[in-house]
C-alpha positions, 0 to 999 in steps of 0.5 A, a space after each residue: 644152091 652152090 651151082 648158082 653162086 658166082 665167084 664174087 659171092 664165093 669170094 665175099 664169103 671167104 673174105 668175111 670168114 678170113 676177116 674173123 666172122 664165124 660161120 654163123 655170122 657169115 650165114 647172117 651176112 648172106 641173109 640166110 641164102 647159104 646154110 652153115 654146111 654150104 659155107 663150109 663147102 665153099 671155104 673148103 673149096 677155097 682152101 681156107 682152113 676152118 677155125 676150131 676144127 682140129 685146134 690144138 690148145 696149149 697144155 695146162 702144164 705149159 702155163 706159168 705165172 699169171 697164165 696158170 692163175 687165169 686158167 685156174 680162175 676159168 676152171 673155178 667158173 666152170 665148176 661153179 656154174 658151168 656144164 659140159 654135155 654131149 653134142 648131137 655129134 658126140 660120136 665124133 668127139 663133139 661137146 658143148 660147154 656153157 656158163 650162165 650169168 645174170 643180166 647184172 654180171 656183165 663184168 664176169 662175162 667180160 672176164 671170162 672172154 678176156 681169159 679165153 682170148 688171152 690163153 686160147 685165142 678166142 672169145 666165146 659166143 655170148 647170147 643175151 636172153 635177159 641173162 647171159 649164156 656163154 657158149 665156149 668153142 666145141 673144140 675147147 669143150 673137148 679140151 676141158 673134157 680131156 683135162 678132166 672136167 666132168 661130162 654130164 650133170 655135176 649133181 649126178 656125178 658128184 665130181 671132185 675138184 682138181 686139187 692136185 693141179 691147184 698147187 700154189 696159194 695163188 692158183 687156189 685163190 684164183 680158182 676160188 675167185 672164179 668159183 665164188 664169182 659164178 656160184 656164191 651168194 653174198 647175204 649175211 655171209 658168203 655161202 655156196 649151194 650144191 646139190 647131190 643126187 641120191 638114189 634111195 630105195 622105194 620105201 625111203 623115197 615114198 617117206 620123203 615124198 610124204 613129208 615134202 611140201 609141194 610146189 610147182 615150177 614151169 608146170 612141173 610138180 616138185 616137193 621140198 623137205 627141210 633137212 631137219 624134217 627128214 634126217 631121221 629117215 636116213 640110217 646114216 648121213 648121205 655122202 656130201 658134195 665133193 665140190 664143196 668138200 674141195 672148196 672147203 679144203 682150198 679155203 683151209 689152205 689159205 686160212 679160212 674155215 667153213 662149214 658144210 651141212 645139208 639144208 633140204 631134200 628136193 624131189 622131182 617126179 617119181 625118181 629124182 631125189 637130191 640133197 642140197 648142201 650149203 657151204 658157209 663162211 663165218 662172218 668173222 672171216 669175211 674181211 679175210 675173204 675180201 683181202 684175199 681177193 676171192 671175189 671180183 664180181 662187182 655186185 658181189 664185192 659191193 655186198 661183201 664190202 657192206 657186210 665187212 663194214 657191218 661186221 666192223 661196226 659190231 666189233 
């Protein structure tokens, strides 16, 4: 294909890329005549440096003032609803970082794009699937991994939060804001759910399965057990969610107590068993949550304001 491309075609591709189009967008621009690898060859032959390859982002220790709070907020979003996984080219150090938000959370999507543009000079790819799927650059995914963000399923890894990095109240509030925007539910109060994979022996797994209520989702059979119905099966309480324990610690640092407790056991297939935990903030502290700016998502702020109004009316 490359042999038959004339100089004008090559110049158009180079111009499109240098004007800011991504390689994917240049593929669309050419009507699919050139694939991604062909375009990379053309750009390389024209002496055009490829964006995202070998990019060096600022070290987190160099951020100051508003910058460090923006980075903390982005980390909160990632620990709330983000994922970092190996790409098919993981042997070359390639990873994928993704966040997902519902269709009525465009403002949160725009906030993430603002942060990555402000701190790292790029806007993520946003795919509208009836919900928003945010794909960060692979070079930035590697940056997050090198910073310490966990690679793989958080429910399996049960990672701890980077509390040693979140040293100031402003950073702590920013992280919580990102986390709650991504993961919190605002209904009666502010609460967050996280699951932790456990690895029970065959006997316990069989007992949990027997007590679970069956349901099907996407043609896959699951079982759910309310914690109160199975807690007697455990000789000792399983390890809690380290993410929620970290969030609880950050809340305490700014004067907001919370409680963490298991709510159910989820069984999928013959092997996968996880405990779902909930962190809940007491109603009396909702105004403190609002005053501290721990939510900025428009739909969640609206709900929080309604709850604060009801709590004030009860008083």
